[in-house]
N, C-alpha and C positions, 0 to 999 in steps of 0.2 A: 536676724541679719547680722548682729554683732557676733554671734557664735560662728556663723558661716565665715565671717571675715577673719576670725582668729584661729579657727581650727582647719577646715578643709582648704582654705586659701593657702596655707603654708604646707599642707601635707606633701604635695608633689615636690615643691622646692626643697623642703628639708630632707625628704626621703631619697629623692633621685638626683639631687644636684650637690650633695655633700656640703650642705650648709648646716652648721651645728648650732647656731644661735638664733632662735626665732625672735628674740627680743630686738636684735639689730634689724632684721627684716621688717618687723612691725614698726620700729621707729623710723626707718627709711620710708615705708609706705605712708605713714602718718605725715611725715614732712612733705612728701610729694602730694598727698591729698590736700594739704593746706595751701599748696601753691598751684592747684589746678587752674589752667587758663593763663598762667603767668610764665614768663621765661624762668628757667631753673638753672641755677649754678650748682653743678655737681660738687665742685670744690667746697662751696659754702655748706651744702648739705652734709658732706663728709665731716667737715669741721664740727658742725652742730651735733652730729650723732656719734662722733668719735671714731670714725673709720677713714682709711685713706681713699684717695680718688679712684685707684684701681679697683678697690673692693666695691665702692659705690657703683662704678661702671659695670662690674661683674654682676652684682645683684640686680641692677636694673635690666641687664640683658636677660637674666633668668626670669624676671617678672614679665618681660616682653614675650619670651618663649612660652611662658605659662598663660598667656593671654590675660594678664591682670592689668598691665599698663601698655601704653603705646606712646612712642616719642614722635614728635613733630618738629623737624628741623626748620630753621629760617630759610627763606628763599633769597638767594643771591644769584646774580648772573656770573659772578666770580666764584666758582665751585670751591676753590681753595679757601676763600674767606668763610664760606658756609660751614666748613668743618670745624672752625674755631669758635663759632658763635654759640650762645646759649640756645637750648631747645625748650619746647614745652612738653610736658608729660601729661597724658590724659589716661583716664581709667576706662576700660571697656564697660564697666558696670558702675553707674552712679550710686547704687545701693551699697556696694562694697566701699566706695569712697566715703559715703555718708557715715557708715558704721565706723570706719577708721577715725573720723574726726568726732565721733559720738554726737552727731546731729541728725536726727531723724524727724525733725519738725516739719510741718506742712510748709509749702513754698511761701505762702503769705506771711509766715513768721520768720523767714530766713533773711540773712544779709548777703548770702552767697548765691542768690538765684541766677544772676547773670553768668557766673562761672559754671554753675551746674548745667545751665542750658547750653553753653558753649561746649562743655564736655559731652553732653548728650548728643548734640548735633554732630560733632566730629566723630564720635564712636559709632553713631548710627550710619553716618555717611560711609565710613570704612566697611561696616557690615554690608550695607547696600551694594557697594562696589564689589566686594568679594562674592556675594551671592549672585550678582549679575555679570560676573567676570569682566568687569571694567578695570583695566590695568592702568595705573597712574602713579606718578611720584607725587607725594604730598608734602606740603610746606605751610608755614604761616609767613606773613610779611609784616614788618613794622618799620616805620622810618624814625629818624631822630626826633621828630616832633610828637611822636606817640600815635600817629595814624596807623591803623592796622587793618589787615585782611585776615580773618580768622582761619581760613583754609584756602589753599591754592592747590589745584590739581594740574599737573602737567601731563597731558595726554596727546600723543601723536604730534608733538611739536607745538601744541597750543596750550595756553594757560587759561584756567577757569577759576574765578575767585568766588568765594562764598563768605558772606558776612552773616553771622547768627546773632540776633538780638532778641532778648526776652521782652515780651509785651503781654499784658494780661488779655489784650484784645485779639492779637494776631500772632500766630506761632510759625510763620513761614520765613525761612532764611532767604536772603537775597542771593541769587545766582547770576553772576555776570561774567561774560567772557572778557579776559584781559587782553589788552593790545600792547 
């Protein structure tokens, strides 16, 4: 898995997108992998890995086009406000994410199980919708007190909220239509 994450993962990006430094892409991916399920500051990541905001944005766009990561914006009724807020970044494949952070331990020995399950749920929901041709805008929502809805789908003028919580006994997310 780690060989896959470091070799073929970068092949298309480095060959076809004129990215010369695989180390920067790797450091960016690792930073994103460590923040999966959390809101991400692209400015902070750029500062941490030593590249400017425009380069961070460009590289994340390339990673999205290569189906490595997926951005989930916050939900706001004021669309102008939505553009300026932090987004979440998820991986299409948890195995790639785990290899990037060098943690392939079983779930019962991990401290990031909740984040892994949220990533799994969001990515599998996106794949399900694509396969079944269900078109929707997707978001997450969080208020100032920290309450959150992991995934919101806006379809045909209606909102549908999904909350994914890891439990050893039950693995079904809650699906609720928002009003």
